[in-house]
mmCIF file of the N, C-alpha and C atoms, coordinates in Angstrom:
data_MODEL
# 
_entry.id   MODEL 
# 
loop_
_atom_site.group_PDB 
_atom_site.id 
_atom_site.type_symbol 
_atom_site.label_atom_id 
_atom_site.label_alt_id 
_atom_site.label_comp_id 
_atom_site.label_asym_id 
_atom_site.label_entity_id 
_atom_site.label_seq_id 
_atom_site.pdbx_PDB_ins_code 
_atom_site.Cartn_x 
_atom_site.Cartn_y 
_atom_site.Cartn_z 
_atom_site.occupancy 
_atom_site.B_iso_or_equiv 
_atom_site.pdbx_formal_charge 
_atom_site.auth_seq_id 
_atom_site.auth_comp_id 
_atom_site.auth_asym_id 
_atom_site.auth_atom_id 
_atom_site.pdbx_PDB_model_num 
ATOM 1   N N  . MET A 1 1  ? 91.196  75.409 105.395 1.00 0.00 ? 1  MET A N  1 
ATOM 2   C CA . MET A 1 1  ? 90.081  75.636 106.276 1.00 0.00 ? 1  MET A CA 1 
ATOM 3   C C  . MET A 1 1  ? 89.046  76.473 105.537 1.00 0.00 ? 1  MET A C  1 
ATOM 4   N N  . THR A 1 2  ? 87.802  76.049 105.582 1.00 0.00 ? 2  THR A N  1 
ATOM 5   C CA . THR A 1 2  ? 86.749  76.790 104.914 1.00 0.00 ? 2  THR A CA 1 
ATOM 6   C C  . THR A 1 2  ? 86.230  77.884 105.830 1.00 0.00 ? 2  THR A C  1 
ATOM 7   N N  . GLU A 1 3  ? 85.842  78.980 105.218 1.00 0.00 ? 3  GLU A N  1 
ATOM 8   C CA . GLU A 1 3  ? 85.338  80.099 105.990 1.00 0.00 ? 3  GLU A CA 1 
ATOM 9   C C  . GLU A 1 3  ? 83.847  79.928 106.229 1.00 0.00 ? 3  GLU A C  1 
ATOM 10  N N  . LYS A 1 4  ? 83.405  80.362 107.392 1.00 0.00 ? 4  LYS A N  1 
ATOM 11  C CA . LYS A 1 4  ? 81.988  80.325 107.747 1.00 0.00 ? 4  LYS A CA 1 
ATOM 12  C C  . LYS A 1 4  ? 81.460  81.747 107.707 1.00 0.00 ? 4  LYS A C  1 
ATOM 13  N N  . TYR A 1 5  ? 80.367  81.925 107.026 1.00 0.00 ? 5  TYR A N  1 
ATOM 14  C CA . TYR A 1 5  ? 79.782  83.247 106.875 1.00 0.00 ? 5  TYR A CA 1 
ATOM 15  C C  . TYR A 1 5  ? 78.532  83.379 107.729 1.00 0.00 ? 5  TYR A C  1 
ATOM 16  N N  . ARG A 1 6  ? 78.185  84.592 108.051 1.00 0.00 ? 6  ARG A N  1 
ATOM 17  C CA . ARG A 1 6  ? 76.994  84.860 108.853 1.00 0.00 ? 6  ARG A CA 1 
ATOM 18  C C  . ARG A 1 6  ? 75.716  84.532 108.074 1.00 0.00 ? 6  ARG A C  1 
ATOM 19  N N  . SER A 1 7  ? 75.773  84.625 106.740 1.00 0.00 ? 7  SER A N  1 
ATOM 20  C CA . SER A 1 7  ? 74.622  84.298 105.893 1.00 0.00 ? 7  SER A CA 1 
ATOM 21  C C  . SER A 1 7  ? 75.111  84.055 104.471 1.00 0.00 ? 7  SER A C  1 
ATOM 22  N N  . GLU A 1 8  ? 74.245  83.512 103.637 1.00 0.00 ? 8  GLU A N  1 
ATOM 23  C CA . GLU A 1 8  ? 74.606  83.292 102.231 1.00 0.00 ? 8  GLU A CA 1 
ATOM 24  C C  . GLU A 1 8  ? 74.822  84.620 101.507 1.00 0.00 ? 8  GLU A C  1 
ATOM 25  N N  . ALA A 1 9  ? 74.014  85.621 101.835 1.00 0.00 ? 9  ALA A N  1 
ATOM 26  C CA . ALA A 1 9  ? 74.170  86.934 101.192 1.00 0.00 ? 9  ALA A CA 1 
ATOM 27  C C  . ALA A 1 9  ? 75.523  87.539 101.543 1.00 0.00 ? 9  ALA A C  1 
ATOM 28  N N  . LEU A 1 10 ? 75.908  87.450 102.817 1.00 0.00 ? 10 LEU A N  1 
ATOM 29  C CA . LEU A 1 10 ? 77.206  87.990 103.221 1.00 0.00 ? 10 LEU A CA 1 
ATOM 30  C C  . LEU A 1 10 ? 78.351  87.195 102.605 1.00 0.00 ? 10 LEU A C  1 
ATOM 31  N N  . ALA A 1 11 ? 78.139  85.910 102.371 1.00 0.00 ? 11 ALA A N  1 
ATOM 32  C CA . ALA A 1 11 ? 79.167  85.104 101.702 1.00 0.00 ? 11 ALA A CA 1 
ATOM 33  C C  . ALA A 1 11 ? 79.396  85.626 100.288 1.00 0.00 ? 11 ALA A C  1 
ATOM 34  N N  . ALA A 1 12 ? 78.331  85.922 99.578  1.00 0.00 ? 12 ALA A N  1 
ATOM 35  C CA . ALA A 1 12 ? 78.447  86.433 98.211  1.00 0.00 ? 12 ALA A CA 1 
ATOM 36  C C  . ALA A 1 12 ? 79.141  87.795 98.197  1.00 0.00 ? 12 ALA A C  1 
ATOM 37  N N  . ILE A 1 13 ? 78.767  88.653 99.130  1.00 0.00 ? 13 ILE A N  1 
ATOM 38  C CA . ILE A 1 13 ? 79.392  89.978 99.217  1.00 0.00 ? 13 ILE A CA 1 
ATOM 39  C C  . ILE A 1 13 ? 80.878  89.838 99.522  1.00 0.00 ? 13 ILE A C  1 
ATOM 40  N N  . HIS A 1 14 ? 81.205  88.988 100.482 1.00 0.00 ? 14 HIS A N  1 
ATOM 41  C CA . HIS A 1 14 ? 82.598  88.821 100.891 1.00 0.00 ? 14 HIS A CA 1 
ATOM 42  C C  . HIS A 1 14 ? 83.436  88.265 99.741  1.00 0.00 ? 14 HIS A C  1 
ATOM 43  N N  . GLU A 1 15 ? 82.919  87.299 99.024  1.00 0.00 ? 15 GLU A N  1 
ATOM 44  C CA . GLU A 1 15 ? 83.664  86.723 97.912  1.00 0.00 ? 15 GLU A CA 1 
ATOM 45  C C  . GLU A 1 15 ? 83.909  87.764 96.807  1.00 0.00 ? 15 GLU A C  1 
ATOM 46  N N  . THR A 1 16 ? 82.939  88.635 96.582  1.00 0.00 ? 16 THR A N  1 
ATOM 47  C CA . THR A 1 16 ? 83.113  89.716 95.620  1.00 0.00 ? 16 THR A CA 1 
ATOM 48  C C  . THR A 1 16 ? 84.205  90.676 96.090  1.00 0.00 ? 16 THR A C  1 
ATOM 49  N N  . MET A 1 17 ? 84.175  91.009 97.372  1.00 0.00 ? 17 MET A N  1 
ATOM 50  C CA . MET A 1 17 ? 85.185  91.916 97.923  1.00 0.00 ? 17 MET A CA 1 
ATOM 51  C C  . MET A 1 17 ? 86.575  91.282 97.879  1.00 0.00 ? 17 MET A C  1 
ATOM 52  N N  . GLU A 1 18 ? 86.670  89.979 98.105  1.00 0.00 ? 18 GLU A N  1 
ATOM 53  C CA . GLU A 1 18 ? 87.960  89.293 97.993  1.00 0.00 ? 18 GLU A CA 1 
ATOM 54  C C  . GLU A 1 18 ? 88.527  89.437 96.582  1.00 0.00 ? 18 GLU A C  1 
ATOM 55  N N  . ALA A 1 19 ? 87.665  89.278 95.588  1.00 0.00 ? 19 ALA A N  1 
ATOM 56  C CA . ALA A 1 19 ? 88.107  89.417 94.196  1.00 0.00 ? 19 ALA A CA 1 
ATOM 57  C C  . ALA A 1 19 ? 88.580  90.847 93.920  1.00 0.00 ? 19 ALA A C  1 
ATOM 58  N N  . LEU A 1 20 ? 87.854  91.820 94.437  1.00 0.00 ? 20 LEU A N  1 
ATOM 59  C CA . LEU A 1 20 ? 88.261  93.214 94.257  1.00 0.00 ? 20 LEU A CA 1 
ATOM 60  C C  . LEU A 1 20 ? 89.588  93.492 94.972  1.00 0.00 ? 20 LEU A C  1 
ATOM 61  N N  . HIS A 1 21 ? 89.778  92.882 96.129  1.00 0.00 ? 21 HIS A N  1 
ATOM 62  C CA . HIS A 1 21 ? 91.037  93.053 96.864  1.00 0.00 ? 21 HIS A CA 1 
ATOM 63  C C  . HIS A 1 21 ? 92.195  92.439 96.077  1.00 0.00 ? 21 HIS A C  1 
ATOM 64  N N  . GLU A 1 22 ? 91.976  91.284 95.493  1.00 0.00 ? 22 GLU A N  1 
ATOM 65  C CA . GLU A 1 22 ? 93.032  90.607 94.723  1.00 0.00 ? 22 GLU A CA 1 
ATOM 66  C C  . GLU A 1 22 ? 93.504  91.443 93.532  1.00 0.00 ? 22 GLU A C  1 
ATOM 67  N N  . VAL A 1 23 ? 92.614  92.213 92.935  1.00 0.00 ? 23 VAL A N  1 
ATOM 68  C CA . VAL A 1 23 ? 93.008  93.035 91.787  1.00 0.00 ? 23 VAL A CA 1 
ATOM 69  C C  . VAL A 1 23 ? 93.411  94.447 92.199  1.00 0.00 ? 23 VAL A C  1 
ATOM 70  N N  . GLY A 1 24 ? 93.413  94.705 93.511  1.00 0.00 ? 24 GLY A N  1 
ATOM 71  C CA . GLY A 1 24 ? 93.872  95.991 94.013  1.00 0.00 ? 24 GLY A CA 1 
ATOM 72  C C  . GLY A 1 24 ? 92.823  97.079 94.056  1.00 0.00 ? 24 GLY A C  1 
ATOM 73  N N  . ALA A 1 25 ? 91.563  96.739 93.863  1.00 0.00 ? 25 ALA A N  1 
ATOM 74  C CA . ALA A 1 25 ? 90.507  97.746 93.870  1.00 0.00 ? 25 ALA A CA 1 
ATOM 75  C C  . ALA A 1 25 ? 90.134  98.201 95.277  1.00 0.00 ? 25 ALA A C  1 
ATOM 76  N N  . ILE A 1 26 ? 90.373  97.355 96.274  1.00 0.00 ? 26 ILE A N  1 
ATOM 77  C CA . ILE A 1 26 ? 90.154  97.763 97.661  1.00 0.00 ? 26 ILE A CA 1 
ATOM 78  C C  . ILE A 1 26 ? 91.402  97.402 98.467  1.00 0.00 ? 26 ILE A C  1 
ATOM 79  N N  . ASP A 1 27 ? 91.648  98.161 99.526  1.00 0.00 ? 27 ASP A N  1 
ATOM 80  C CA . ASP A 1 27 ? 92.856  97.953 100.314 1.00 0.00 ? 27 ASP A CA 1 
ATOM 81  C C  . ASP A 1 27 ? 92.657  96.921 101.424 1.00 0.00 ? 27 ASP A C  1 
ATOM 82  N N  . LYS A 1 28 ? 93.765  96.601 102.096 1.00 0.00 ? 28 LYS A N  1 
ATOM 83  C CA . LYS A 1 28 ? 93.762  95.579 103.139 1.00 0.00 ? 28 LYS A CA 1 
ATOM 84  C C  . LYS A 1 28 ? 92.840  95.968 104.299 1.00 0.00 ? 28 LYS A C  1 
ATOM 85  N N  . GLN A 1 29 ? 92.839  97.232 104.689 1.00 0.00 ? 29 GLN A N  1 
ATOM 86  C CA . GLN A 1 29 ? 91.992  97.683 105.799 1.00 0.00 ? 29 GLN A CA 1 
ATOM 87  C C  . GLN A 1 29 ? 90.514  97.480 105.471 1.00 0.00 ? 29 GLN A C  1 
ATOM 88  N N  . THR A 1 30 ? 90.115  97.830 104.262 1.00 0.00 ? 30 THR A N  1 
ATOM 89  C CA . THR A 1 30 ? 88.722  97.637 103.851 1.00 0.00 ? 30 THR A CA 1 
ATOM 90  C C  . THR A 1 30 ? 88.375  96.153 103.858 1.00 0.00 ? 30 THR A C  1 
ATOM 91  N N  . MET A 1 31 ? 89.307  95.311 103.408 1.00 0.00 ? 31 MET A N  1 
ATOM 92  C CA . MET A 1 31 ? 89.057  93.870 103.408 1.00 0.00 ? 31 MET A CA 1 
ATOM 93  C C  . MET A 1 31 ? 88.883  93.353 104.831 1.00 0.00 ? 31 MET A C  1 
ATOM 94  N N  . ARG A 1 32 ? 89.678  93.871 105.760 1.00 0.00 ? 32 ARG A N  1 
ATOM 95  C CA . ARG A 1 32 ? 89.524  93.474 107.173 1.00 0.00 ? 32 ARG A CA 1 
ATOM 96  C C  . ARG A 1 32 ? 88.136  93.841 107.690 1.00 0.00 ? 32 ARG A C  1 
ATOM 97  N N  . GLU A 1 33 ? 87.643  94.995 107.286 1.00 0.00 ? 33 GLU A N  1 
ATOM 98  C CA . GLU A 1 33 ? 86.304  95.417 107.708 1.00 0.00 ? 33 GLU A CA 1 
ATOM 99  C C  . GLU A 1 33 ? 85.238  94.475 107.150 1.00 0.00 ? 33 GLU A C  1 
ATOM 100 N N  . PHE A 1 34 ? 85.414  94.041 105.904 1.00 0.00 ? 34 PHE A N  1 
ATOM 101 C CA . PHE A 1 34 ? 84.467  93.080 105.335 1.00 0.00 ? 34 PHE A CA 1 
ATOM 102 C C  . PHE A 1 34 ? 84.583  91.723 106.037 1.00 0.00 ? 34 PHE A C  1 
ATOM 103 N N  . ASP A 1 35 ? 85.805  91.327 106.397 1.00 0.00 ? 35 ASP A N  1 
ATOM 104 C CA . ASP A 1 35 ? 85.982  90.088 107.157 1.00 0.00 ? 35 ASP A CA 1 
ATOM 105 C C  . ASP A 1 35 ? 85.171  90.153 108.447 1.00 0.00 ? 35 ASP A C  1 
ATOM 106 N N  . GLU A 1 36 ? 85.328  91.249 109.159 1.00 0.00 ? 36 GLU A N  1 
ATOM 107 C CA . GLU A 1 36 ? 84.635  91.417 110.443 1.00 0.00 ? 36 GLU A CA 1 
ATOM 108 C C  . GLU A 1 36 ? 83.119  91.382 110.269 1.00 0.00 ? 36 GLU A C  1 
ATOM 109 N N  . ALA A 1 37 ? 82.623  92.016 109.225 1.00 0.00 ? 37 ALA A N  1 
ATOM 110 C CA . ALA A 1 37 ? 81.187  92.104 109.008 1.00 0.00 ? 37 ALA A CA 1 
ATOM 111 C C  . ALA A 1 37 ? 80.580  90.805 108.483 1.00 0.00 ? 37 ALA A C  1 
ATOM 112 N N  . CYS A 1 38 ? 81.323  90.072 107.667 1.00 0.00 ? 38 CYS A N  1 
ATOM 113 C CA . CYS A 1 38 ? 80.751  88.931 106.949 1.00 0.00 ? 38 CYS A CA 1 
ATOM 114 C C  . CYS A 1 38 ? 81.053  87.570 107.571 1.00 0.00 ? 38 CYS A C  1 
ATOM 115 N N  . LEU A 1 39 ? 82.230  87.425 108.158 1.00 0.00 ? 39 LEU A N  1 
ATOM 116 C CA . LEU A 1 39 ? 82.622  86.118 108.682 1.00 0.00 ? 39 LEU A CA 1 
ATOM 117 C C  . LEU A 1 39 ? 82.047  85.889 110.073 1.00 0.00 ? 39 LEU A C  1 
ATOM 118 N N  . ALA A 1 40 ? 81.617  84.670 110.324 1.00 0.00 ? 40 ALA A N  1 
ATOM 119 C CA . ALA A 1 40 ? 81.093  84.304 111.643 1.00 0.00 ? 40 ALA A CA 1 
ATOM 120 C C  . ALA A 1 40 ? 82.235  84.315 112.656 1.00 0.00 ? 40 ALA A C  1 
ATOM 121 N N  . PRO A 1 41 ? 81.948  84.659 113.908 1.00 0.00 ? 41 PRO A N  1 
ATOM 122 C CA . PRO A 1 41 ? 83.002  84.659 114.925 1.00 0.00 ? 41 PRO A CA 1 
ATOM 123 C C  . PRO A 1 41 ? 83.597  83.263 115.099 1.00 0.00 ? 41 PRO A C  1 
ATOM 124 N N  . VAL A 1 42 ? 84.880  83.232 115.429 1.00 0.00 ? 42 VAL A N  1 
ATOM 125 C CA . VAL A 1 42 ? 85.572  81.969 115.654 1.00 0.00 ? 42 VAL A CA 1 
ATOM 126 C C  . VAL A 1 42 ? 85.356  81.543 117.101 1.00 0.00 ? 42 VAL A C  1 
ATOM 127 N N  . ARG A 1 43 ? 84.996  80.286 117.295 1.00 0.00 ? 43 ARG A N  1 
ATOM 128 C CA . ARG A 1 43 ? 84.796  79.769 118.638 1.00 0.00 ? 43 ARG A CA 1 
ATOM 129 C C  . ARG A 1 43 ? 86.150  79.440 119.259 1.00 0.00 ? 43 ARG A C  1 
ATOM 130 N N  . VAL A 1 44 ? 86.358  79.895 120.483 1.00 0.00 ? 44 VAL A N  1 
ATOM 131 C CA . VAL A 1 44 ? 87.603  79.620 121.191 1.00 0.00 ? 44 VAL A CA 1 
ATOM 132 C C  . VAL A 1 44 ? 87.580  78.177 121.698 1.00 0.00 ? 44 VAL A C  1 
ATOM 133 N N  . LEU A 1 45 ? 88.665  77.443 121.442 1.00 0.00 ? 45 LEU A N  1 
ATOM 134 C CA . LEU A 1 45 ? 88.765  76.053 121.881 1.00 0.00 ? 45 LEU A CA 1 
ATOM 135 C C  . LEU A 1 45 ? 89.540  75.973 123.180 1.00 0.00 ? 45 LEU A C  1 
ATOM 136 N N  . SER A 1 46 ? 89.135  75.063 124.034 1.00 0.00 ? 46 SER A N  1 
ATOM 137 C CA . SER A 1 46 ? 89.865  74.841 125.280 1.00 0.00 ? 46 SER A CA 1 
ATOM 138 C C  . SER A 1 46 ? 91.136  74.049 124.974 1.00 0.00 ? 46 SER A C  1 
ATOM 139 N N  . PRO A 1 47 ? 92.115  74.086 125.880 1.00 0.00 ? 47 PRO A N  1 
ATOM 140 C CA . PRO A 1 47 ? 93.317  73.268 125.668 1.00 0.00 ? 47 PRO A CA 1 
ATOM 141 C C  . PRO A 1 47 ? 92.986  71.785 125.468 1.00 0.00 ? 47 PRO A C  1 
ATOM 142 N N  . GLU A 1 48 ? 92.008  71.274 126.187 1.00 0.00 ? 48 GLU A N  1 
ATOM 143 C CA . GLU A 1 48 ? 91.634  69.862 126.043 1.00 0.00 ? 48 GLU A CA 1 
ATOM 144 C C  . GLU A 1 48 ? 91.066  69.583 124.652 1.00 0.00 ? 48 GLU A C  1 
ATOM 145 N N  . GLU A 1 49 ? 90.253  70.490 124.130 1.00 0.00 ? 49 GLU A N  1 
ATOM 146 C CA . GLU A 1 49 ? 89.707  70.312 122.781 1.00 0.00 ? 49 GLU A CA 1 
ATOM 147 C C  . GLU A 1 49 ? 90.817  70.316 121.737 1.00 0.00 ? 49 GLU A C  1 
ATOM 148 N N  . ILE A 1 50 ? 91.794  71.201 121.911 1.00 0.00 ? 50 ILE A N  1 
ATOM 149 C CA . ILE A 1 50 ? 92.926  71.262 120.987 1.00 0.00 ? 50 ILE A CA 1 
ATOM 150 C C  . ILE A 1 50 ? 93.718  69.962 121.036 1.00 0.00 ? 50 ILE A C  1 
ATOM 151 N N  . LYS A 1 51 ? 93.947  69.461 122.235 1.00 0.00 ? 51 LYS A N  1 
ATOM 152 C CA . LYS A 1 51 ? 94.676  68.198 122.389 1.00 0.00 ? 51 LYS A CA 1 
ATOM 153 C C  . LYS A 1 51 ? 93.928  67.055 121.707 1.00 0.00 ? 51 LYS A C  1 
ATOM 154 N N  . LEU A 1 52 ? 92.621  67.013 121.873 1.00 0.00 ? 52 LEU A N  1 
ATOM 155 C CA . LEU A 1 52 ? 91.829  65.949 121.247 1.00 0.00 ? 52 LEU A CA 1 
ATOM 156 C C  . LEU A 1 52 ? 91.907  66.013 119.720 1.00 0.00 ? 52 LEU A C  1 
ATOM 157 N N  . ILE A 1 53 ? 91.939  67.200 119.167 1.00 0.00 ? 53 ILE A N  1 
ATOM 158 C CA . ILE A 1 53 ? 92.098  67.344 117.710 1.00 0.00 ? 53 ILE A CA 1 
ATOM 159 C C  . ILE A 1 53 ? 93.443  66.776 117.282 1.00 0.00 ? 53 ILE A C  1 
ATOM 160 N N  . ARG A 1 54 ? 94.492  67.135 118.007 1.00 0.00 ? 54 ARG A N  1 
ATOM 161 C CA . ARG A 1 54 ? 95.839  66.655 117.680 1.00 0.00 ? 54 ARG A CA 1 
ATOM 162 C C  . ARG A 1 54 ? 95.916  65.140 117.748 1.00 0.00 ? 54 ARG A C  1 
ATOM 163 N N  . ILE A 1 55 ? 95.323  64.565 118.789 1.00 0.00 ? 55 ILE A N  1 
ATOM 164 C CA . ILE A 1 55 ? 95.334  63.108 118.959 1.00 0.00 ? 55 ILE A CA 1 
ATOM 165 C C  . ILE A 1 55 ? 94.499  62.443 117.862 1.00 0.00 ? 55 ILE A C  1 
ATOM 166 N N  . ARG A 1 56 ? 93.330  63.002 117.568 1.00 0.00 ? 56 ARG A N  1 
ATOM 167 C CA . ARG A 1 56 ? 92.456  62.441 116.532 1.00 0.00 ? 56 ARG A CA 1 
ATOM 168 C C  . ARG A 1 56 ? 93.148  62.399 115.180 1.00 0.00 ? 56 ARG A C  1 
ATOM 169 N N  . GLU A 1 57 ? 93.970  63.401 114.907 1.00 0.00 ? 57 GLU A N  1 
ATOM 170 C CA . GLU A 1 57 ? 94.666  63.488 113.630 1.00 0.00 ? 57 GLU A CA 1 
ATOM 171 C C  . GLU A 1 57 ? 96.009  62.759 113.642 1.00 0.00 ? 57 GLU A C  1 
ATOM 172 N N  . HIS A 1 58 ? 96.336  62.128 114.767 1.00 0.00 ? 58 HIS A N  1 
ATOM 173 C CA . HIS A 1 58 ? 97.573  61.349 114.908 1.00 0.00 ? 58 HIS A CA 1 
ATOM 174 C C  . HIS A 1 58 ? 98.812  62.199 114.616 1.00 0.00 ? 58 HIS A C  1 
ATOM 175 N N  . LEU A 1 59 ? 98.883  63.381 115.252 1.00 0.00 ? 59 LEU A N  1 
ATOM 176 C CA . LEU A 1 59 ? 99.995  64.294 115.044 1.00 0.00 ? 59 LEU A CA 1 
ATOM 177 C C  . LEU A 1 59 ? 100.781 64.474 116.330 1.00 0.00 ? 59 LEU A C  1 
ATOM 178 N N  . SER A 1 60 ? 102.088 64.513 116.197 1.00 0.00 ? 60 SER A N  1 
ATOM 179 C CA . SER A 1 60 ? 102.917 64.850 117.348 1.00 0.00 ? 60 SER A CA 1 
ATOM 180 C C  . SER A 1 60 ? 102.735 66.335 117.646 1.00 0.00 ? 60 SER A C  1 
ATOM 181 N N  . GLN A 1 61 ? 103.164 66.752 118.835 1.00 0.00 ? 61 GLN A N  1 
ATOM 182 C CA . GLN A 1 61 ? 103.065 68.165 119.176 1.00 0.00 ? 61 GLN A CA 1 
ATOM 183 C C  . GLN A 1 61 ? 103.881 69.017 118.208 1.00 0.00 ? 61 GLN A C  1 
ATOM 184 N N  . SER A 1 62 ? 105.047 68.525 117.822 1.00 0.00 ? 62 SER A N  1 
ATOM 185 C CA . SER A 1 62 ? 105.904 69.288 116.906 1.00 0.00 ? 62 SER A CA 1 
ATOM 186 C C  . SER A 1 62 ? 105.251 69.478 115.541 1.00 0.00 ? 62 SER A C  1 
ATOM 187 N N  . VAL A 1 63 ? 104.692 68.423 114.993 1.00 0.00 ? 63 VAL A N  1 
ATOM 188 C CA . VAL A 1 63 ? 104.057 68.512 113.674 1.00 0.00 ? 63 VAL A CA 1 
ATOM 189 C C  . VAL A 1 63 ? 102.808 69.390 113.751 1.00 0.00 ? 63 VAL A C  1 
ATOM 190 N N  . PHE A 1 64 ? 102.022 69.218 114.801 1.00 0.00 ? 64 PHE A N  1 
ATOM 191 C CA . PHE A 1 64 ? 100.814 70.027 114.985 1.00 0.00 ? 64 PHE A CA 1 
ATOM 192 C C  . PHE A 1 64 ? 101.199 71.512 115.070 1.00 0.00 ? 64 PHE A C  1 
ATOM 193 N N  . ALA A 1 65 ? 102.258 71.813 115.798 1.00 0.00 ? 65 ALA A N  1 
ATOM 194 C CA . ALA A 1 65 ? 102.733 73.192 115.917 1.00 0.00 ? 65 ALA A CA 1 
ATOM 195 C C  . ALA A 1 65 ? 103.134 73.746 114.559 1.00 0.00 ? 65 ALA A C  1 
ATOM 196 N N  . ARG A 1 66 ? 103.790 72.929 113.740 1.00 0.00 ? 66 ARG A N  1 
ATOM 197 C CA . ARG A 1 66 ? 104.175 73.385 112.399 1.00 0.00 ? 66 ARG A CA 1 
ATOM 198 C C  . ARG A 1 66 ? 102.951 73.691 111.549 1.00 0.00 ? 66 ARG A C  1 
ATOM 199 N N  . TYR A 1 67 ? 101.920 72.855 111.638 1.00 0.00 ? 67 TYR A N  1 
ATOM 200 C CA . TYR A 1 67 ? 100.684 73.123 110.892 1.00 0.00 ? 67 TYR A CA 1 
ATOM 201 C C  . TYR A 1 67 ? 100.077 74.465 111.296 1.00 0.00 ? 67 TYR A C  1 
ATOM 202 N N  . LEU A 1 68 ? 100.171 74.782 112.586 1.00 0.00 ? 68 LEU A N  1 
ATOM 203 C CA . LEU A 1 68 ? 99.583  76.020 113.090 1.00 0.00 ? 68 LEU A CA 1 
ATOM 204 C C  . LEU A 1 68 ? 100.520 77.217 112.977 1.00 0.00 ? 68 LEU A C  1 
ATOM 205 N N  . ASN A 1 69 ? 101.768 76.944 112.558 1.00 0.00 ? 69 ASN A N  1 
ATOM 206 C CA . ASN A 1 69 ? 102.790 77.978 112.439 1.00 0.00 ? 69 ASN A CA 1 
ATOM 207 C C  . ASN A 1 69 ? 103.065 78.656 113.782 1.00 0.00 ? 69 ASN A C  1 
ATOM 208 N N  . VAL A 1 70 ? 103.177 77.820 114.819 1.00 0.00 ? 70 VAL A N  1 
ATOM 209 C CA . VAL A 1 70 ? 103.532 78.283 116.162 1.00 0.00 ? 70 VAL A CA 1 
ATOM 210 C C  . VAL A 1 70 ? 104.666 77.410 116.682 1.00 0.00 ? 70 VAL A C  1 
ATOM 211 N N  . SER A 1 71 ? 105.246 77.805 117.791 1.00 0.00 ? 71 SER A N  1 
ATOM 212 C CA . SER A 1 71 ? 106.324 76.993 118.365 1.00 0.00 ? 71 SER A CA 1 
ATOM 213 C C  . SER A 1 71 ? 105.749 75.775 119.082 1.00 0.00 ? 71 SER A C  1 
ATOM 214 N N  . LYS A 1 72 ? 106.563 74.737 119.208 1.00 0.00 ? 72 LYS A N  1 
ATOM 215 C CA . LYS A 1 72 ? 106.136 73.531 119.920 1.00 0.00 ? 72 LYS A CA 1 
ATOM 216 C C  . LYS A 1 72 ? 105.784 73.870 121.364 1.00 0.00 ? 72 LYS A C  1 
ATOM 217 N N  . ASN A 1 73 ? 106.485 74.832 121.952 1.00 0.00 ? 73 ASN A N  1 
ATOM 218 C CA . ASN A 1 73 ? 106.197 75.222 123.338 1.00 0.00 ? 73 ASN A CA 1 
ATOM 219 C C  . ASN A 1 73 ? 104.768 75.697 123.523 1.00 0.00 ? 73 ASN A C  1 
ATOM 220 N N  . ILE A 1 74 ? 104.238 76.407 122.557 1.00 0.00 ? 74 ILE A N  1 
ATOM 221 C CA . ILE A 1 74 ? 102.854 76.874 122.649 1.00 0.00 ? 74 ILE A CA 1 
ATOM 222 C C  . ILE A 1 74 ? 101.912 75.682 122.694 1.00 0.00 ? 74 ILE A C  1 
ATOM 223 N N  . VAL A 1 75 ? 102.164 74.688 121.877 1.00 0.00 ? 75 VAL A N  1 
ATOM 224 C CA . VAL A 1 75 ? 101.316 73.485 121.850 1.00 0.00 ? 75 VAL A CA 1 
ATOM 225 C C  . VAL A 1 75 ? 101.479 72.696 123.131 1.00 0.00 ? 75 VAL A C  1 
ATOM 226 N N  . SER A 1 76 ? 102.713 72.488 123.588 1.00 0.00 ? 76 SER A N  1 
ATOM 227 C CA . SER A 1 76 ? 102.937 71.659 124.766 1.00 0.00 ? 76 SER A CA 1 
ATOM 228 C C  . SER A 1 76 ? 102.489 72.353 126.047 1.00 0.00 ? 76 SER A C  1 
ATOM 229 N N  . ASP A 1 77 ? 102.515 73.680 126.092 1.00 0.00 ? 77 ASP A N  1 
ATOM 230 C CA . ASP A 1 77 ? 102.061 74.412 127.282 1.00 0.00 ? 77 ASP A CA 1 
ATOM 231 C C  . ASP A 1 77 ? 100.557 74.343 127.464 1.00 0.00 ? 77 ASP A C  1 
ATOM 232 N N  . ASN A 1 78 ? 99.831  73.986 126.403 1.00 0.00 ? 78 ASN A N  1 
ATOM 233 C CA . ASN A 1 78 ? 98.363  73.945 126.462 1.00 0.00 ? 78 ASN A CA 1 
ATOM 234 C C  . ASN A 1 78 ? 97.835  72.518 126.408 1.00 0.00 ? 78 ASN A C  1 
ATOM 235 N N  . ARG A 1 79 ? 98.558  71.613 126.995 1.00 0.00 ? 79 ARG A N  1 
ATOM 236 C CA . ARG A 1 79 ? 98.122  70.223 126.980 1.00 0.00 ? 79 ARG A CA 1 
ATOM 237 C C  . ARG A 1 79 ? 96.817  70.130 127.682 1.00 0.00 ? 79 ARG A C  1 
# 
C-alpha cells in the first residue's frame, strides 16, 4: 500500500525521517509524530465498501482476513 502525504514537501521530509529511523538516528515515538504530521488521514470505510473490495478482488472472507492480519470473524461480522 502506498502512503499518501499531505504535500510533496511533507513527503520529502517524511522519507528523510524514515531513513534516519532505519539507521537509529531517531526513535519510534519521533517517527510516529512525523507520521501524524506528514501522512494524510485515512478515510474510514463502511462495511459495504469493505465487502465490495473483497468481492472485486475475488477473495474469500478467510483469505481477505489473512491479508489484513485479522480473524475471519472480524471480516464476516462486517458484511
